[in-house]
N, C-alpha and C positions, 0 to 999 in steps of 0.2 A: 504494500500500500504506500502511495506517495504521501509524505507528511502533510501536504496541503489538504488532503482529504479529511483531516481531523478538524479543520476550520470550516464550519458550516454556515456561520452567520457573519455578516460584515461587522467588524469591530467599531466602525464609525457610526452606522445608523441602525444596526441590528437586523438588517434585511436578510431573509433566507436566500435571496437571489445573488449569492456570493459565489461567483463562477470562475472556473479555470480561465486564466488570461493567457498563460504560456507555461512552460515547464517549471518556472520558478516564481510564479505569482498568481494571485487571484484578484478579480475585479468585481466590485459591486455593480450590478446592473441598475440599481436604483440611484445611488449617490455618486458613483464613479470612483470611489476609493479603491486604490490598488495596494495590496499587501504583498511584499516580497519576502520569500522565505530565505533568509540569509543565515550564514553560520554564526554561532556564538563564539566569542573569544574565550580561549582557555590558555593556561600556562603549564609548563613543566620545568622543573629545576634539576640541573646537574650540579651537585655539590660535591666537591672533593676536599678531603682533609690533607694535612701536611704529608701524609704517607702516600698520597695519590690514590686513596681508596674512595669509592663512590658511595654516597649515602643512598641507601635503598630502603623502601618502605614495603610493608606487607599490607594489602588492602583489607580493611576491617568490614567493608560493606560491599554489596553488589553494586555495579556489575563486577565480575571477576574476583569476588571475595576470596581471600586466601592467597592470591597470586602476588607476585612482586609488582612494584610500581615505583615511580619517582614522585616526590612531593610536587603538588600543583593543584590546579582546579580552575573554576570559572573566574573570569575577570568581572568585577562588579561595575555597575554604571559609574562613569566619571573617573575610573581608574585607568592608569596606563598599564601596559603589560608588565613593566618593571614593578610598579606598585602592587599589582595583582599577585605576581609571583612571590614578592616579599611577604605579603599578607598571608598567602597560603602556606608558605614555608613556616612562618611563625605559628599559625594556627595548628599545623600538623606535627611540627617537630619542636617548637619552642625556640628555634634558632633565629637569630636576627641577621637578615641579609644586609651586607654593607654595599655590595655592588652586584648588579645583574646585567650581564652582557648578552644581548640577543645573538642567537646562533642560526636558527632556521625555523621554519614552520611546516606542519603537516596537517592535511585534512583528516578528520576522524568522525566517527559516530559514537555516541555515548547514550546508553539506555538509562534514563533518569525518570524515576517514578512512572515507569511504563511508557514513557514517551521517548522516541528516538531523536536525540538532539544532534544536529550536525554541528561540529566544532571546527575551528581553526586553532590547532594547538601550537603555541609559540614556545619554543625551547630556549632556555637561558642557562648560561654558565654563571652560577651564583657563588660569590665569596661571602662567607658568614663570619660573624664576629668571634664565635667560640665554638669549636667543633666537639668539645668534650661533653656538653650537657644536652643530649638529645632526649626528647620525650616523645612517645607515640601518643598523639592526641587526635581529636576530631574523628575523622573516618579512617585513621591509620591504626592498625592492630600492633605493629612493631616497626622499629626503625633500627638499622644497623649499617655498618661499613663493610664494603666488599672490595677486595683488591681488583683493580681493573682487569687483570688477566683471568679472574675467576667469575666475571660477570657473564651470565648466559642470557642473551636477549630473549630466547624462547621461554624463559621463566616469567616474563612480564605478561600480564593478562590483557592489557589494552593494546589494540592494534597499533595506534600511533606511537605509543611509548615504546613498544617492542621495536618498531622501525626506527624510532629516534635513537634508541640505545645502540642499535646496529650502526647507524650513521655516525653517532658520536664516537664509538670505539674505532671505527674505520678512519675518521677524519682527525681525531685528536689523540695522537700517540703521546702519552706522558711518560 
């Protein structure tokens, strides 16, 4: 099912004549409002300690509960990607990001509350203030350091994170 099929009424006037306009939008036949189904912004953090180990999290919730992940999440309204990744890292690990350097982005889908959200995941290399005091918080069940040569991309449960880890390991030899 195309995600636009879930939107049956015009959000502007409430008309049920909210019809497919093209593959990425719907248009109201009564008021003319056009809704575009765009990706939501999300972030992913690569955090390394002084030993060159990667901070890895274990997902505490669905989707992909129990699999490996990297800290990150949705960008809030009025946040930059850098602010969003710093907030997510703090909420999930307690670590304070001092610097977030954008690396690359990947499209993804993320099942959230039964709704398939299309995301654009922005990957950042983050420098944190103190790597000694990590806590697993929010939707993270566990956080731990893994030597880069022991990181297995196939253990990561989300498609974009798995691909991002592959790309990071290939492009960033530490």
